[in-house]
N, C-alpha and C positions, 0 to 999 in steps of 0.2 A: 763290517761296520764302516760307515763313512763319517769322517770328521772334517769340518770346515773351520779353519782357524783364520778369522778375518779381522781380528782386533789389532794385529800388528805387534811388533815387539817394541816396547817402550822402556826407556830408562826411568828409574824412579829415584828422586833425590830427597833424602830425609835428613834434616839437620846437617847438611854438608856432606853426607855420605851418599855416594852414587851406587844404586843397585841395578844390575843388568841381568837379563836372563842368561843362564848357563846352559849351552846345548849339551844334552845328555844322550848318550847312546845306550839303548837298551837291547841286549842280545837275546832276550826272551820275549816272544810274541805274547801280548796280552790277550789277543783274540786269534781265532783261526785265520782270519783275513781282515785286514784293516787298510782302507785307503784314506790317507790324510791329505787334504788340500790346504795349502797355506798361502794366503794372499799377502804379497809384499812387493814393494817397488813396482807397482803397476803390472804385476804378473801373478800367475798362480802356479806354485810348485806342488807337484804330487809326489807322495811317498807311499810305497806299499810296505806293509809289515805283515808277515805271514809265518805260519807254522811250517817249518821245513820238513816236519814229519808227514805233513799232508800235501804240500805243494812242492813241485820242482821249480827251479829258477826259470826254466824256459816256459813253463806254464804261466807264471806271473808275467813274464815278458810278453807272451801272446795276449794275455788278458789286458795288459797296459796298452798294447797296440790297438786292440779292439775298442777299448774305452776312448782312446784318442780319436779313432776313426768316427765313433759315434758323436763325440763332442764337435768334431769338424763338420759332420753332416748337419748337426743342430745349428751351428753358427752360420752355415751357408743356406739353410732352409728353415727360417724361423716359423713359417706357417704350416710346416709339414706335421702330420700326425705321427705319434710314436710308432705305430704299427707300420709306417711307410719307410722307416729307416732300415738299412742293411746292417744287421748286427754280426753277421758272419763274413769272414774273409772269403775270397774266391776259393782258396785252398780248403777251408773248412766246409764250404758249400759242396765242393766236389766229393769230399769224404762222406758227408751226410747223404748226398744223393746216391753214392755207391752202396752205402749201408742200407738205405731205404728202398733200394731197387728190388722190391719183392713182388712185383706184379706177375701174375700167372694168367695165361690165356684160358678162358673158360671153354671147356670142351663141349658141354651141352648146356642149353638154357632150360630153365624150368625149376620148379620147386621139388622138394623131396618126394612128394607123392607122385608127381609126373615122372621123375627119374626112376622110381621104383616100378611104376606101371610099365615103362619102356623096357626095363630090365626083364620083367616077367614075360613080356611079349617076345623078347629076343631069345629067351631060354626055351620056348616051346613047352614041352612036357617035363623038362628038367626042373629040379628044385631051385627056386630063386632065392630062398632065404632059409637059414637054419637058426633055430633058437635053442641055445644050450643053457640049461639051468643046472646049477650045482649047489647042493646044500650040504654043508658039513655039520655033523653032530658031534659034540664033544661029550664024552662020558666023564662023570666025576668020580 
């Protein structure tokens, strides 16, 4: 969840009594993950609130760094399309590239029919394909 607080904190005076917001600390996350942005004093402060049963602190720190990187790219390139921004760090990209390195060299070109015909030709008079069927009967 994303929350933007842009109303500012104001004191309220009622019949000579001054009322000011009291900062409260909540030790229980209301949502799995919440990012709150508070606009005050010509800046925006961000706060993450998260369920510690689901996220580790280092995960949230990486997420925060990624978010700041994206915001920086946006501020430097107003005309860029969203798909043109780098959302992964160099380290994350290397990990992703190593995981996704699943390319395999193709030994033979052709469709299944052509591959089967080539196999039959290479076997000569030997059997090229076996079909085994099995039916089990249950008696009651």
